[in-house]
C-alpha positions as CSV (number, residue, x, y, z in Angstrom):
1,M,57.0,129.6,53.6
2,I,58.7,126.2,54.0
3,R,62.2,127.7,53.5
4,V,62.6,129.1,57.0
5,P,61.9,125.8,58.8
6,L,64.2,124.0,56.3
7,W,67.0,126.5,57.0
8,I,66.5,126.1,60.7
9,L,66.5,122.3,60.4
10,G,69.7,122.4,58.3
11,A,71.4,124.7,60.7
12,L,70.5,122.4,63.7
13,L,71.8,119.3,61.8
14,L,75.0,121.1,60.8
15,G,75.5,122.3,64.4
16,G,74.9,118.8,65.8
17,I,77.4,117.3,63.4
18,V,80.1,119.9,64.3
19,H,79.4,119.5,68.0
20,L,79.6,115.7,67.9
21,S,82.8,115.6,65.8
22,T,84.4,118.1,68.1
23,V,83.5,116.1,71.2
24,L,84.8,112.9,69.6
25,A,88.0,114.5,68.4
26,M,88.9,116.2,71.7
27,P,90.6,113.2,73.5
28,M,93.0,112.7,70.5
29,T,94.0,116.4,70.5
30,A,94.4,116.9,74.2
31,K,98.0,117.7,75.4
32,Q,97.5,117.1,79.1
33,D,95.9,113.6,79.0
34,A,96.3,111.1,81.8
35,Y,99.2,109.3,80.1
36,S,101.1,112.6,79.7
37,R,100.5,113.6,83.3
38,L,101.8,110.3,84.6
39,A,104.8,110.3,82.3
40,R,106.5,112.9,84.5
41,F,107.0,110.6,87.5
42,A,106.0,107.1,86.5
43,P,108.6,105.1,84.5
44,L,107.6,102.5,82.0
45,N,106.7,99.0,83.3
46,A,107.0,100.0,86.9
47,V,104.3,100.5,89.6
48,V,104.3,103.8,91.3
49,Q,102.0,104.8,94.2
50,L,100.3,108.1,93.8
51,N,100.2,110.6,96.6
52,A,96.9,111.1,98.4
53,P,95.0,114.0,96.8
54,T,94.4,117.2,98.6
55,P,91.9,120.0,97.7
56,Q,94.8,122.0,96.2
57,D,96.7,119.3,94.5
58,A,95.6,116.0,92.9
59,T,97.6,114.1,90.3
60,M,94.5,113.0,88.4
61,P,91.0,114.6,88.5
62,F,88.3,113.1,90.6
63,M,90.7,111.0,92.8
64,D,89.1,109.7,96.0
65,P,91.3,110.3,99.1
66,A,89.8,107.1,100.7
67,F,91.6,104.9,98.2
68,A,95.3,104.2,97.7
69,V,96.1,104.4,94.0
70,A,99.0,103.1,92.1
71,V,99.7,103.4,88.4
72,C,101.9,101.5,85.9
73,R,102.6,102.9,82.4
74,Y,103.1,99.8,80.4
75,D,104.7,99.3,77.0
76,L,103.6,96.2,75.0
77,S,105.7,96.9,71.9
78,T,108.5,94.6,73.2
79,G,106.2,91.8,74.3
80,A,103.6,90.7,76.8
81,L,103.6,92.1,80.4
82,K,102.9,89.9,83.4
83,L,101.1,91.4,86.4
84,R,101.2,89.9,89.8
85,T,99.5,91.3,92.8
86,P,98.9,89.9,96.3
87,L,95.4,89.2,97.4
88,S,94.2,90.9,100.5
89,Q,91.0,91.3,102.6
90,A,90.9,94.9,101.4
91,Y,89.3,96.0,98.2
92,T,91.7,95.5,95.2
93,S,90.9,96.5,91.6
94,V,93.0,96.4,88.5
95,T,92.0,98.3,85.4
96,F,93.9,98.5,82.1
97,Y,93.6,101.5,79.7
98,T,95.3,102.2,76.4
99,R,97.0,105.4,75.5
100,N,93.8,106.7,74.1
101,S,91.8,106.0,77.3
102,V,90.1,102.9,76.0
103,A,89.5,100.4,78.8
C-alpha cells in the first residue's frame, strides 16, 4: 500500500533533480550566448554602439528602443582594463559581465 506513494515521491524527486541540473547546465552549453553574438561585430577592448532594435531585428533580446546601448568585449588576460566615460545629465549605467553571464 505504501509502495505507490513512495514510487511517486521518488519519481518527483528524480524529475526535480533532472530538471534543476538541466536548467543550471543550459547557459554553459548554449552556442548563441550574448558573448558569441557580440563577437561578430565588436572587437576586443573597443566600445561599439549597437543599432536601435526594431521588431524584426534586435542584436540582443529584450532591448529597449528608448535607450542607446554600447558594448565592449574586454579581455583581462593581459592585464587590467581602465574605463573612462563622460558624465552627463542623461541616464548613464555601466555593467560588467563575465563570459558566463555573471554580473
